[in-house]
N, C-alpha and C positions, 0 to 999 in steps of 0.2 A: 679869635682867641680859645685855645683848652682850658679849661679850669680842671686841675687833679688835687686832692688832697691825699695827702702821706701823713702817716701814723707809724711813731716808731715806741715801742715798746721798750722801756732801758731801768730793769731794776722793778722800785714801785713806783717809777714815774713813769708817764704816756708825754709824749710831745707830738703836736700837731704841727703840720704847717699846709699853709694853703699857696698853693702857685699856680701862673696862667703859663704855657707852653706855645711860643709861636715862633716857625721855622729856624728850628732848633737854640732857643734863647730859652731860657728857665725865670722867671720873673717871678720870688720871692713877694706874695701878697702880705700873707700876715702869719703869725705861730701862735702858738698855745702850748702853754704847762701844764697838766694835771695831775694829779695826783692819781695812782691804780684806782682808786675807791669811788673818784670820781668822772669814770669813764662812762660808765654805764647812761647816767645822767645825761653827758656830752650827748652819747649814740642816739639818745633818746628825744634829743633838742636839736640835733642836727638834721638838716633836708639832705646833703649830701647821699646817696644812695650805693657811690662804689671806691671803694678806698686800696689804697696802696699800702702795705702794713709790711714793718723792718722791724723784728724780734730778737731781743739776745736771750736766746732759749738756755734756759736753765739744764736741760738733760736735752748734749745732741755725741751722735757717734762718727767719728770719721777716721778715716784709714788710710793707708797705701796700700792697692792689690794690685797682683800681677796675674794677668787675665790673657788668656794666647791671644795669638795673633787673627783676627776674622772679619769679617764684615760689621759695617756700622750698627746694622738694624737687629746685631745680636748682642750687642754691647749689652743694652741696658739689662736683658736676662740673664746673661752671665753676671752682672753687676750682681743685680737681683738674689743670683742663689749665692752669691758667696757673703755677701752678708749676711745672709740667715746661717751660711755656716760659722760665720765670724763673731756675730754676736744672736745666737738665739735667743736671749732676752728679749729682743725685739722681733715683735711677732708681725709687724702691720708696719713696715716704713715708709716712710716718702724718700726722695733724696737725689742729690743732682751730684756728676763729676765730674774733674776734668781729668785730663790726660794727658800725664807728664811727658811721654814720648816713648821709644821703646831702649828695653833693658834685657841684655843676655843673660839668662837663667838656667841652670844646668844643662846648659849645653842647648837651648832651647831658646828663641828670641820670643818675648813675651810684652804685654803691654802695660805698662804704669800709667795705676788709676788712681788719682785723687779721690776720695768719696766721701760724702759731709749727708747723716741719715739726720730723721729725727721723726720720733713714733708717730703714726695716725692718731691714737689716742690725745697727745699733745695740742697736734694743728687741729681737729675738731673741736677741741675745748676752746680753743682763740676763734675758731668758724663758728661755733654756736654762740657766742658771745655775739658776735654779729649780727647771726641772723637771725635773734631773737628782736629785734628792731627794724627787722627788714632790713637789714645792711646785707652788702655784697664784698668780699674781698676778692680784687681782681689779679693781685699779685702781691706774692708772699713771699721778702728774702728774709736769709737770715743778716746781723745787721753787718757782719763781716763782709760777707760779698757784695752789699752793698757799696761800704766802703773801698772795696780791693777798685772798684769802678772808676774812680776818680782817681786814678794814679795816671802818673804819666811817666812812664820810665822810659825815656827815650837816648840819643847821642850816647856815651859812653857806658850807659849800662844797660842798653838794648840786648835783651835777651837773659837777662841775670833777673836772680831774685830779690829782692827787697825785704828786709821784718820791717812788718808797720805796727805803730805802736797807737791804739787811740781809743780814750777813755768814754765809753759808754753805760751810762747809769749809775757810775760810781765805779766801777768795775773796770781794768786794764785790758782790751783784747789784742791779744801778741798774736799777728798770724803773715806767715808768708803769702805775697803774691807779685807774679809776672805779667807784664802784659796784661793788663787789667781782669789777671784770673786769679780765682783765691786758690791756694792751696793748703796744708794742716796751718790750724791753730790753738791757742786755748786760751782760758779767761781767766783774769787771777785778781788781785783786791792788791791797788798799790797803797805805801803807808797814810799819804792825802793826795789830796788832789794835784796833778800835775805829777812830775819827774824827779825824784830825789834819790839820795846815796843808797838804800835799801834796793830800788827801785834798778837800780844802772847793776846793781850784784845779781838780780834777776835776771835782767836783762840778757846780759853777760853767759847766765846757764843757760838761757833757752837757745842762744847763739851756738854755746858748745853739740848741744840737745839736736839743733838740726844739722850740723855738720856731721858727729858720732852716730846717733841712730840713724835718723832721714834719711844721711846721705846727699841733704842739699845745701849747697853755700850760697847764703846769702850775701850780697855784694854792700849791701849799706840798708840805713835805718833811716825809715820815713815817720816823723809823728804827724798824726790827724787829730785837730781839734786841740782840745784845753792840754792835751798833754805836749802839744808846739810851745803854747805859749805860757807855758808854766812850769818850764826846766831851771831848776835849781839844785846843781850837785858839782860837789869840787871831782868828785872820779870820773875816768873815764873809761870811755866805751868801746870795744874792740873794731869798733866799725866805723864808718863817717857816718854821720848824722844830715839829717835835711828835712826840714817842713814840706808840706803837700801844698804845691800854687793850686787853687783852685780855677774851675777852668771859666774861663773870660764870659765864655755862655753863661753860666750862675750871677744873676741880676741881684746881689742881696748886699746888706752892710756886713761887714767885716764882724761882727758880734753877733749877727744871727748866724752867719757860715759856722765861726766858731761850735755854738751853744746847740746848733738843729744841725749841726754835719750829716747826722748819720740821717733822718727822714729826707732832709735834701737829695743828699746820693739817691734814695731808691726814686727819684725823678728825675734824675739826670740819666738821660735819653741817650742811651745806649743798645748798640742794636746784638747785642747777644746779652744783655741785661736776661732777658727769659731762661734763659742756662740754668740760674740759679732760684727760678719759682719753685718753692717746694711743694706747692699747695697739692694735696692728695690729688690723682686721677679721676676719683668719684665722683669728687667735687666739681671738677672741672667738665668731667664728663654728663653732668647734671645738668649747669648753666649752658651746655655746649648744645645736648639736647631743648633746654628750655628755652635758649634762641631760636632753633630750627622750628622748633612748635608756636613762636612768636609769627617768626617770618611766613610761617606756612599759615596760618592764621589772616595775618593781613592782607597776602594774596589771595587765601579766598575772600575774603569781605571787598576790595579791588574787584577781586573779577563778578563777586555777587553785585556790587555796584554798578558796573560794568554791563551785567545782566538786566540790570534792573532797569536800568537807562534805556535799553535797547528793547526790552519788555515795553516800555511808556513808550518807546517811539512807534513800535508795533503796534498799539492796543490803538494811538493815537490816527493810527492808521487806521484799523478797524471799526472805528467809530466813525470817521469820514466817510470808509466806504458803505458802512451803514446806512448812513445819514442820504446817501446818494439812492441805496437801492429802497428804502422809503421814499424816495424823494420821485422817482421810477415809480414803484408801485403806485403811489396815489394819481399821477399823471395816468398809468394805464386804466386806472378805475373811473378818471375822469373823461377818457375814451369810451368807456363801454357804451352809451348809448350812441356814437357812430357806430362801432362797430354790428351794436345791435340794428340800425338801421342799413348797412352792410347786408348784413343775412339775411333782410327780409327782402333787399332790393333785387340780392342775387340770386330768391328764389323763387319772388316771381319771372327774371331775365330766363331762367329754367324752364321754364314753360315755355315761350317763345322759340327757344334754341330749336326743335325738331323745324320749326316752318325758315328758320333761316337757313337751314341745311338744304332744305328742298328748293330753296330761290340759289344758293349758291351751286348743289348741283346743275341746276339747269342752263345757266350764266359761264357754268364753267369753261365750256370751250372754246376758246380766242376767237378773238373776229379775223378773218383773211384782211378783209376789206383795210378794217383798222390798222392792222399788220403795216400793208401797204402803207399807207396814209402815212404811220410813223418813219418808212423807208424814207420815204419822200422827203421827209423835213431834213435828210440828211445831206444834202445839195452844200457842195464846197467849193471851191473855183478850181477849176481844172480837174476835178473826178468825175468820169465817166464810169457809171454801174452797168456794168453789159447784162449782167445776168442777177436772178434772187431766184432763189429756189426755196420754198416752204415747205416745211413736212410738219407734220402734226402729230401730236405725245401726248396725245391725251390733255392734259391740266394746261398745256403751253405749247406752242409753236419753236420749229428751230427754224431759222435761217440763216442760207448760205448766201453770201453777195460778192458777187466779181465782177471786178471792171482795171481799170488803166487809168496812169495817172497821167495827163498830157503836159504835165510839166517837164521843160528841158534841162535844168539843171539838178542836178542830185539835190543840192540843198533845200530850192523848190520845193520840189519831190518830199522830201521827207516834211518839208514844213505841214502841204498842203496833205498830204495823208494823216500828219498829229491830229492837223484839226478837224477831220473827219471822226478819227477815234476819240478822238475830245464830246464833239457833237453826238457822238453813238452814246456815251458815257452819260453825257448827261439828260438823256433822254431815263425817264423813272420804267418806262412800259419797255425798255430793254436792255438786256444784260449782253456784255461783251464776251463773251467765252472762248474765241481762240480768234488769232489775229493774223497773216503774213504778207509779205513782201517782197519783188524777183526785184531785183536792181537791173538786171539786162534788158529785160521785155517794159519795165515800170509796172506788171501788173501784180492784184492784193486778193486777198482772197481773205474775207470774216466771219468766221462762225458766234451768232448771236442768240438771244432767245429772247420769245415774247411771250410774256402771261396775260397782257391786258389788263382792267379793273376787275376787281371783287368787289363783292357784298361787303364780308366780314373776313 
């Protein structure tokens, strides 16, 4: 389970909710109520580093703008320009917007946009309060925006607006909402906790303002938190009244939900909650860059460890190779006496080399008689050698042997002829150069070389 902590600033009170989220369910684990002056001490001792923050801003700007119908990527720039024109005193704002639809204005189709803006000076005052204790605000929502995401306007009220009334820090927030989207709202102070006769008059006047000035027609009134459970008035509202039904996925007691409805709503898992995150983009980009740098450093460290491991493995191989090299050097050094002895013997034999060459040259001519004796040893059954021609070629003799095979069948002829060739090959003094046999007359011709015995 992932643990989350939400902080809600409600006038002079700060409410803290600890929750566990798991597969769309939200389990409220613990809650705290602090005075605003106690919050710094809380941040100093709190171990959590990231917070979801909800704030009931004392100063904010809202309006409904008409902008030209254009691509979505240009809408934010156009809205920022319109905010600077509409609120010149707002030098550096952060804002979010809700598209209400299209409207014909002066013969042109225009986009109708609700905007909510807060000065970055006020936002950074809150951000720095967390930052000085090394804490980070992960998301920052206006109270009304977070509460709007708990609404479930389905069935007969689908596509219609509701006037929502919620008590936040002793004040009552009145805002329009439809399909979990925030529309114009205002903060007012009720006569006392809950809803009483003076508050009914205030609410009815707000409904008339929405119809006449904003041209928005709410279809019902939804009460949130203590406003729902402390309703004491004998006056009638001009619209039907309904209390909010908390999503079944929020697991907490009724009392906890009533008192801590605002911070709980900020933790409610809704896919479009990020639209109301009013954190300044400079602050978001700073942490985005910081996260990227952190990932790069982590990747660098991982690659460094891999490189160090590879280098260590290679060093082991180098050390092993060094040991083998030193072993070979020692072995070669131990063989030096044998090499020295070989050099001495070789030098002594070099003196006898001329005599050996003389003996070889004198006895180099092969002996004809020995060549004939070698041929005589080639006797094989049914082989008749008819003639032997011997040519002297200096260091060797060239023999031309001719004859016939007396065998009757071709198979016997081949076997006897092969026996003759095998006998010639076995004789170390003879070398078979070529051979040929004629099947028609069973004659053969063999060419062989004879070298005789040499001294060296």
